[in-house]
N, C-alpha and C positions, 0 to 999 in steps of 0.2 A: 293334286294331279293335274296335269295339263291335258285338257281334252276339249273338242268342240261340243256345243250344246246338243246338236242332233247329228246322228250318224247318217250321212247321205251316201248312197252307193254311187260311185262315179266310174265311168268307162274311160280307160286310158288308151289312146291310139298307139299303134305299134311304133310309130315314129317317135313317140315320147321316150322310148327306151334308149334311143341313141343320144350320145353326148354331143350337143352342138358346140361349136367354138365359143359362143357367148356364154353358155352355161359352164363350160370347162374353165373359162376365164374367171367367172364368179367364184368357183370353188378354189381355183389356184391362188387367188388373191390372199387367202388366209391359210394356205398350205404350202407356202414357199415355192410356188410355181409348179407344184406337182400335178400331173394328170390324175384322172380318177384311178386308173390302174395302179399308179405309183402310190397314191394315197391308200388304196385298199390293201396293198402289200404291207404297208406300215401298220395299218389297223389290225391285220391278221397277226402280225408279230406281237402287238400289244395284247391281243386276245390269248395267244399262246402263253405269253408271260404271266397273264392273269389266271392261268390254269386250264384253259380250254384245250381239249385233246385234239390231236391231228385227225382222229376219226370224225369228231363232230365238225371240225373245220372242213373236211372233205365232203361231208353231207351237206353242209350249208353253202359251199362255194357256188353252185349253180344258181343260187337265189340272191347272191350278193352282186346285184347289177344296178346301174344308175337309172333313175326314172325322173326325167325332167318334169313330168306331170305332177309328181308328188311335191317337188319343190315349188312349182307354181301354185299348187293348192295351199301350201303352208304360207306363202307370201300373200295370198289373197284372202286368208280367212278373216271373217268378220264376226264380231260379237253382237248378239241381238240387242237392238235398241228399243225393244218393247217396254211398255210399262210393266211393273212387277205383277199387277193384277192380271194383265193379259197373258204374260208368260206362265205364271203359276196356274191360271185358270185352264190353260191348255196342257201343261206338263204335269200338273198335279190334279188332273181330272178325276172324276169319281171312279172311272173304270180302273185307273191305276191304283187307287186306294183299295178298291175291291179285290183286284188281282193280287195286291200285296198281302191282304188279309188271307186270301185263299192259299197263297204260297206258304204262309206261316203255318197254316193248318196241314198242308200236304207234306211239309218237311219239318214237322214239329220236333222230331228228335234232334235233328241237326241244329235247329234254331235254339232249342233248349240247351244243348251242349255248348254252343257258342256263347250263349248268355252266361252260363255258369263259368266257363273257362276264361272268357275275355271281358265279361261285364258289359257287352254291347247289346242293347235291347233288339229283339227281332224286327221291330218296326223301322229302326234306323238302317239295318242291313237291307231290308226289303225295299225301302225308298230308293237307296242308291241302285239297287238291282233293277228297279222299275225304270228309273230315269236313264241309266246308262245303256240299256239294251232291250227294254221291255221284256225282261226275264229271258234273255237269250235269243230273242227274235231278230234283233238288229245288232250284230257284232261287227259289221264291216265285211268287205269282200276283197280286200287287197292283200298281197303277199307282204307279210310283216318285215322280213329281212330286206326286201327291196326298198320299202319305205324308210326303214331305219338308216340304211347305208347311204341312201340318197340325201337324207337330211343331215347325216354326219358329214358328207362332203360339202354341202352348202355352208356358207359362212354365218348364217344368222344364228344358229344354235349348235355349232359344230361339236363342241366338247360334250354337251349334254347327250347328243345322239350317238357319239362314239361310245360313251358309257352304256347307252341303251342297247347298242348293237352287241357289245361284248356280253351284256347280261342275257340277251336273247340266245347267244351262242352257248352260254352256260346252262340255260334251260334245256337246250337240245342235248348238251353233254350229260346232264343229270337224268335224261330219259323221260322228262315230263311230256314233251311234244317233239314231233319230228318237224323238219323245215317245211315240208309240204302242208302240215297241219296248221302252221302259223299263218292264219288268215285273220285280219282284223281291220282296224280303221287306218285311214291314210297317215295318221301320226304315229303308227306303230303300237297302238294299245291293243291289248289282247283280252279276250274272255268276256264273260257276262256282266262283270262290273268294270271292264275296261281298265285293266292294270297296265301301266308301262312295264317293260321287261324288268327293270330294276326292282319294282315293287313285286312283280310276279316271283322273281328269284328269291327275294328276301322274305316275303310274307306268305306265299302260297303254302297251304298245308294239305296233307292227304287225309281228308275227313271220311272218305268212303272205304279206306283200307285196301285199295287195289294196288298200292305201291307207286302210284303216280299222282302228281298234282295237276289235275286237268280242269282249268277254269273255263274251258269251252263247252264241255259236255257233262260235267258232274255237278249237279246242284249242291250236293253236300260239300264238295271242295270249294265251290263258290261261296257258300255261306260261311264256312270256317275261315277261309282265307280273307274274306272281306272283314270279318270280325277281328281277325288277327291284325290286319293292317290298321283298322280304325283304332283298336286298343293300343297297339304298340307303336305304330308309325305316327298316328295322329294324336296320341296321348289322351284317349277317352277317359273320362272320370266316372268310374262305376257308381251307379245308383243316383246320378245327378241328372237334372233335366237339361234340355238343349235349347228349346224355344217355346214360348207361350204367347199367344195373342193376348193383348191388353187393350183397354180403353183409356184414352188420354183426355184429361180435362182441357178446356179450350185455351187456357192461358197457363203455360208452364215455362220455365227457363229452357227454351228450345235448344240452346247451345249445349245442354246436357245430353241431348239425344245423339249419342255418338258411341261407336263400338269401343273407343278408347276411354270412355268415361264409365266407371263401374261404381254403382251405389247399391246399398242394401235394399232388399224388398221393402223393408219398413220405411226407408227414406223415399222410395218411389211412391209408396202409398201416401205419404205425407205431401208429396207434390201433386197428388191428384190422379194417380194411376190406379186402375182397378181392373178386375177381370171383365171380359166383354159383357157378361150378364149383370155387372154392377157389384158383384161380390168383392169384398176386400182382399187384397193380397195378404199373404202370411206376414205376420209381424215378426220377422226374423232378420238375421244378418247375412243371408245368402246374397252374394253380389251378382248383379246383372247389369246389362247395358240396355238402354232404350234404343231400339232399331226402328227407324222410319224409312223404309226403302223408297217411298214416294213422297217424302216430306210430311209436314204436319197434317195434310189433308187426306193422306192415304192410310193404309193399314198400319198398325203399331204392334210391336212385339217386344217382349223381354228376351234378350239373348244372353244365355248363361255361358259359363266357361267352356262347356262342350260345343258351343257354336263354333269355336275356333277350329274344330275338326272339319267342319264344313267349308270354311274359307280356305283351309289348307288343302282339302280335296280339290276344290276349284275356287280360284280367287275372285271369280265374278260374283258380285253381291246378289245379283238376280238369281243366278243358279244356286248359290249356297243357301239363300233364304228359301227358295222353292224346295230344295231337297229337305231342308229341316222342317218346313211346313208340311210337306207330304208325309214325313215320318210321324208328325203329330196326328195327322188325319188317319193314318194306318193304325196308330195306337188308340184311336177312338175320339179324338178332338173334333169339334164341330167345324164347319166351314168358316173361314174368316169373314168378317163383316166387310161389305163393299163400301167404298166411299159414297157419301150422300150426294155428291155431285162429281162430274168428271174432273179429273186432275189434269191440269194443263201441263204439257211437256214441250220443251224446246225441240225444234227439228234437229236432224243430224247436222245440218249446216250451221244452225244457230249455236249448237253446242261446240262445234269447232271454233266458231268465232269467239265464243265466250272463253274457251280454253286459251286462245291466242291472246286475248286481252289479259287474262290472268298471268300468263307467262310474262307479258310486258310489265306487269306489276311485281315481278320477281318470284312468282310461285313456280314450283316444280310440279307440273301436272302429268309428268310422263310424256307419252306421245300425244300430240295434238291430233286426235283421231275421231272426235265426235262421240266418244264413248265415256260415260260417266263412271270412272273408276274411283277408288278410294282417295287417290291424291287430288283428283278434281273436286271431289266432295269436300275434302278438307279445305281447299282453297276457296270454294264457294262459301263455306261456313265463315271463314275469316273475313271475307268481304261483306257478308251479310251483317256481321257484327260491326264492321266499320261504318256501314251505311245505316245502322239502326234498324235493320230488317229482322224479322223472325229468323233466327239462325238455325234452320232445320236441315241445312246442307242440300236442299233441293233447288236447282237452278231455275229461275223464273225470268219471264220477259222483263219484269221490273228491274231485276239485278243486271240483266244484259244491257238495258237502257242506261242504267247508272254507270256501268263500266264504259260504255261508248261515249257517254257525256264527259268522261274524265273527272268525275267527282272525287 
């Protein structure tokens, strides 16, 4: 899912509702010179062709207005550059673990049903519920249709948000929510686990039996729908683990620590990987990857096939690892071990500089933005191998100096 890490309520000035010539030009550049009104007329025709009724269209029309403030927010979004231990320490704090365990007890029947029908453990559902909205406390305060149609007119992700707008109209047509009830995040996500409208329409289920799929106010619907999405949409594997903290020996082939490398637990054990308390890993063939979110000096985890559901939910490695870790804590795991010494991190500017140097070397790191994504980590690892450094995919001052020196 595409979503910001923290839902922040923002106030939009009335003037932001007007289409300025500059914003109209940005939209028109990818819509054949159309004004917003012309674009909207065409989008409505697409919705009707997709099965949206005229009744639902009439209900929604007053909310289908352009908001430049939403577009500005989308273009200015930043991903957190914190260390994993800092982010996880705050977002997977003890109170969220405790609240997750409490919710599982409060809604035991719905969680048990979801586990039986979809094979998704209660702790996994509760962790996403906690991180996305603090169990419904912070779902956003912006009109969803306005957000969606504004982002649909903007050129950055126009096709995606056209599809999301039509899905939102289908939700209205189905009778799950009215247009005025559709209040959520600036990116158009809805409900207590922040579903994009396409996910809401395709995966929401009526778990409380009231004839509606209400992910804003029905805990049962939230639990069942989230389990359905994780199971069917994200291909969860029933009965299998997702993440386990491990202890790593001082000297292992660090280039094997990569989500693309999958070895059996018996092989990891032979390489010097054990549980945090020193107990041996199971001597079996279950495949797993060694995940080092902060390099060889930070926490270490075995990530199993089900971890892919987390990176699909949110492709930020810090978020996905935090969500998986919080789920293990809710399920009863101990707190992760903290690094014995502070882990050095390049500044945002240094990361941008490093990415630029990697691009000059022929690597595709995506956007040069100072954010350590998977493409950047892959390039870092390749250059660490070249320079004979421990290839743990964590960018260091030593690596930056070597790249600057043109070695």
